[in-house]
C-alpha positions in Angstrom: -8.9 45.9 49.6 -9.0 49.7 49.8 -12.3 50.9 48.3 -11.6 54.6 48.6 -10.9 56.1 45.2 -11.3 59.4 43.5 -12.7 59.1 39.9 -11.0 62.3 38.8 -7.6 60.8 39.7 -7.9 57.5 38.0 -7.6 58.2 34.3 -4.8 56.3 32.8 -3.9 54.4 35.9 -4.0 50.6 36.4 -5.2 50.0 40.0 -6.2 46.3 39.5 -4.9 43.9 42.1 -4.4 40.2 42.1 -7.6 38.3 42.8 -7.3 36.9 46.4 -8.0 33.4 47.6 -8.5 34.6 51.1 -10.8 37.6 50.5 -14.6 37.2 50.4 -15.7 39.6 47.7 -19.1 41.3 47.8 -19.5 40.6 44.1 -17.4 38.1 42.2 -17.8 38.3 38.4 -16.9 35.4 36.1 -16.1 36.5 32.6 -14.5 39.5 30.9 -16.6 40.1 27.8 -18.8 43.2 27.5 -21.2 41.9 30.1 -18.6 41.0 32.7 -16.5 44.2 32.3 -19.5 46.4 32.4 -20.7 44.7 35.5 -17.3 45.3 37.1 -17.4 49.0 36.4 -20.9 49.3 37.8 -20.0 47.4 41.0 -16.9 49.4 41.6 -18.8 52.7 41.1 -21.2 51.4 43.8 -18.3 51.0 46.1 -18.6 47.3 46.7 -15.6 45.0 47.0 -15.4 43.4 43.6 -13.4 40.6 42.0 -13.3 39.5 38.4 -12.1 36.0 37.2 -11.8 35.1 33.5 -10.1 32.6 31.3 -9.8 35.1 28.5 -10.5 38.8 27.9 -13.0 40.2 25.4 -15.0 37.1 24.5 -16.4 37.1 21.0 -15.7 40.8 20.6 -12.0 40.1 20.6 -12.6 37.9 17.5 -14.7 40.5 15.7 -13.0 42.4 12.9 -15.2 45.5 13.0 -17.9 46.9 15.2 -20.3 49.4 13.6 -23.3 49.2 15.9 -21.9 50.1 19.4 -23.0 53.6 20.4 -20.3 56.2 20.4 -18.3 54.6 17.6 -19.1 54.8 14.0 -16.5 52.1 13.5 -14.1 50.4 15.8 -12.0 47.2 15.6 -13.2 44.6 18.0 -9.8 44.3 19.7 -9.7 48.1 20.2 -13.1 48.1 21.8 -12.0 45.3 24.1 -8.9 47.2 25.1 -11.0 50.3 26.0 -13.3 48.1 28.1 -10.3 46.6 29.9 -8.6 49.9 30.5 -11.8 51.3 32.1 -12.1 48.3 34.4 -8.5 48.4 35.5 -8.7 52.0 36.5 -10.5 50.7 39.6 -8.9 48.8 42.6 -10.6 45.5 41.5 -9.4 42.0 42.3 -8.5 40.7 38.8 -7.3 37.4 37.4 -7.0 36.2 33.8 -6.2 32.7 32.5 -8.4 30.7 34.9 -11.6 28.9 34.1 -14.3 28.2 36.7 -15.2 24.5 36.8 -17.5 24.3 39.8 -19.7 26.6 42.0 -20.5 25.7 45.6 -23.7 27.4 46.9 -24.3 28.9 50.3 -24.3 32.3 52.0 -20.7 32.5 50.7 -20.4 31.2 47.2 -17.2 29.3 46.3 -15.8 29.2 42.8 -13.4 26.4 42.0 -11.1 26.9 39.0 -9.3 24.4 36.8 -6.0 25.2 38.4 -7.2 24.2 41.9 -7.8 27.6 43.3 -11.0 28.6 45.2 -12.4 32.1 45.2 -15.3 33.4 47.3 -18.1 35.9 46.9 -21.2 36.9 48.7 -22.8 37.1 45.3 -21.9 36.0 41.8 -22.4 37.6 38.3 -21.9 34.9 35.6 -20.9 36.4 32.3 -18.9 33.5 30.9 -20.2 34.0 27.3 -20.0 31.3 24.6 -17.4 29.1 22.9 -17.2 28.1 19.2 -19.4 25.2 18.1 -17.4 22.5 16.4 -18.2 20.3 13.4 -17.6 17.0 15.2 -16.4 15.3 12.1 -13.4 12.9 11.5 -10.1 14.8 11.3 -11.3 17.9 13.2 -9.3 17.2 16.3 -6.2 16.0 14.4 -5.9 19.2 12.4 -6.8 21.7 15.1 -4.2 24.4 14.8 -2.8 22.8 11.7 -5.3 24.1 9.2 -8.5 24.4 11.3 -9.2 27.8 12.9 -12.0 29.8 14.4 -10.6 33.3 14.3 -10.1 34.9 10.9 -8.8 38.1 12.5 -6.1 36.2 14.2 -5.2 33.7 11.6 -6.1 35.1 8.1 -2.5 36.2 7.4 -1.4 32.6 7.7 -3.5 31.7 4.6 -2.1 34.3 2.2 -2.5 33.1 -1.4 -4.0 29.8 -0.2 -7.4 28.2 -0.8 -9.6 27.9 2.2 -13.2 27.2 3.2 -15.5 28.9 5.7 -18.1 26.7 7.2 -21.2 28.9 8.0 -23.1 31.5 6.1 -24.3 33.7 9.0 -22.7 36.9 10.3 -19.6 35.3 11.7 -19.1 33.4 8.4 -19.5 36.5 6.3 -17.1 38.5 8.5 -14.5 35.7 8.3 -14.8 35.5 4.5 -14.4 39.3 4.2 -11.2 39.1 6.3 -9.9 36.2 4.4 -10.8 37.6 0.9 -8.1 40.3 1.4 -5.3 37.8 1.6 -6.4 34.3 0.5 -6.4 33.1 -3.0 -9.9 31.7 -2.9 -12.6 31.1 -0.3 -15.5 28.7 -0.5 -18.4 29.3 1.9 -20.1 26.0 3.0 -23.7 26.6 4.1 -26.2 23.9 5.1 -29.1 26.2 4.2 -30.4 27.3 0.8 -29.0 30.8 1.2 -26.5 32.9 3.2 -28.2 34.2 6.4 -25.8 37.1 7.2 -27.1 40.6 7.6 -27.5 42.6 4.4 -24.8 45.1 5.3 -22.3 42.2 5.6 -23.5 40.6 2.4 -23.0 43.9 0.6 -19.4 44.1 1.8 -18.8 40.5 0.9 -20.0 41.0 -2.6 -17.3 43.5 -3.2 -14.9 40.6 -3.5 -14.7 38.2 -6.4 -12.4 35.5 -5.0 -15.1 33.5 -3.2 -18.0 31.3 -4.0 -20.7 29.5 -2.1 -21.7 25.9 -1.8 -25.3 25.9 -0.4 -27.1 22.9 1.1 -23.9 21.1 1.8 -22.1 20.1 5.0 -18.5 19.0 5.8 -18.3 15.3 6.6 -14.6 14.7 6.9 -11.3 16.6 7.1 -8.2 14.9 5.7 -4.4 15.5 5.1 -1.0 14.2 6.1 1.0 16.3 8.5 -1.2 19.4 7.8 -4.8 19.7 6.5 -5.0 19.2 2.8 -8.8 19.0 2.1 -12.3 18.3 3.1 -15.1 16.0 2.1 -18.5 17.7 1.6 -21.9 16.1 1.2 -24.9 17.5 -0.7 -27.7 17.4 1.9 -30.4 16.9 -0.8 -28.8 14.2 -3.0 -26.3 12.6 -0.6 -23.5 13.0 -3.2 -20.0 13.5 -1.7 -17.1 15.5 -3.2 -13.6 16.5 -2.1 -12.3 20.0 -2.0 -8.5 20.6 -2.0 -7.9 23.4 0.5 -5.3 24.4 3.0 -7.5 25.9 5.6 -10.9 25.5 7.3 -12.5 28.3 9.3 -15.4 27.0 11.5 -18.1 29.7 11.8 -21.2 27.7 12.7 -22.2 29.4 15.9 -21.5 29.3 19.6 -22.5 27.3 22.7 -22.9 28.7 26.2 -20.1 28.3 28.7 -22.5 26.9 31.2 -21.3 23.4 31.8 -19.9 24.2 35.2 -23.3 25.2 36.6 -25.6 22.8 34.8 -26.4 21.1 38.2 -26.7 24.3 40.1 -28.9 26.7 38.0 -32.0 26.4 35.8 -31.0 26.3 32.1 -33.1 26.5 29.0 -33.1 24.0 26.1 -30.0 25.7 24.6 -28.2 25.4 28.0 -28.4 29.2 28.5 -28.9 30.3 32.1 -32.5 31.3 32.7 -32.8 34.9 34.1 -35.6 37.3 34.8 -35.7 41.0 33.9 -33.3 41.9 36.7 -30.8 39.2 35.7 -31.6 37.0 38.7 -31.1 33.3 38.2 -32.9 30.4 39.9 -30.5 30.6 43.0 -30.4 33.5 45.5 -27.3 35.7 45.1 -26.4 34.4 41.6 -26.9 36.6 38.6 -26.2 36.2 34.9 -25.7 38.5 31.9 -24.6 38.4 28.3 -24.5 35.5 25.9 -24.5 32.8 28.5 -27.9 33.9 29.7 -31.3 33.5 28.2 -31.6 37.0 26.8 -33.0 36.8 23.3 -30.6 39.0 21.4 -26.9 38.4 21.4 -25.4 41.8 20.8 -22.5 43.7 22.3 -24.6 46.6 23.5 -27.3 44.2 24.9 -24.6 42.2 26.8 -23.2 45.5 28.2 -26.7 46.6 29.3 -27.4 43.3 31.0 -24.0 43.4 32.7 -25.0 46.8 34.2 -28.4 45.3 35.4 -26.8 42.2 36.8 -24.3 44.3 38.7 -26.9 46.6 40.2 -29.0 43.6 41.2 -26.0 41.9 42.8 -25.1 45.1 44.7 -28.7 45.4 45.9 -28.6 41.8 47.1 -25.4 42.3 49.0 -26.5 45.6 50.6 -29.8 44.0 51.8 -27.9 41.0 53.2 
């Protein structure tokens, strides 16, 4: 891969190349959320041969309706911020592949990444920025009605529920954001929360309270989802009394948190009790030449700006590792 590039000539160009099975990259990055894409920019600016592999672009940011706490923007849609990240990455001659998920890593001086489609990619070092995936309810009916009434992306799917009754499971930030998006189009939204209060940030609760077509069902949990061809309702249980009731709804948005995408390295790296990758202050993991950043790592605060900062640190650590080798 030609690593000679002029920063002043790149604006607006797409110089990304297909990730190669034959090439051994100096740094191979897994994931294209804020951490992975920031890592890519820092690696390319260092002049190292860089590859990026991801199953999707943007991570959780792509499913965020509005971002108001990323420096440089008073307000920006999550999808717009992702596009800006992606445009900045692709102005470099980086090896790039979307739509492939890593399922195994083989250690050694040259690390090998095996993907679900049977391909193998190689790197002298790795930056793992695979983020998190939605946590599911694991109740009867959930699998059956996935995509037929059950959703996890209000930004994507809210228009499908115009004038319908839906529930949002989860009263944290993601649950509040989903309810705000849905309140603009749905007939009525019920927030199901297993705690005795909503735990979203005050700024989100203030926005939520501007709508009058929602209510909350606290200290309850969903125990069953039912319907015929499509979802028609849920069964909820009062955590304190054990009493069960049915709610007739046409949609369920699951917003109860996220789990790290670390299953593929659970036998390779040290993980904490939440299955996040343990890292030090330089984003080093328990194995030489493997670094981690963003929500898949053990950093305490899961924020876009924190993930981007850690992506930069992981990239610089990986570049230093390669240069010393």
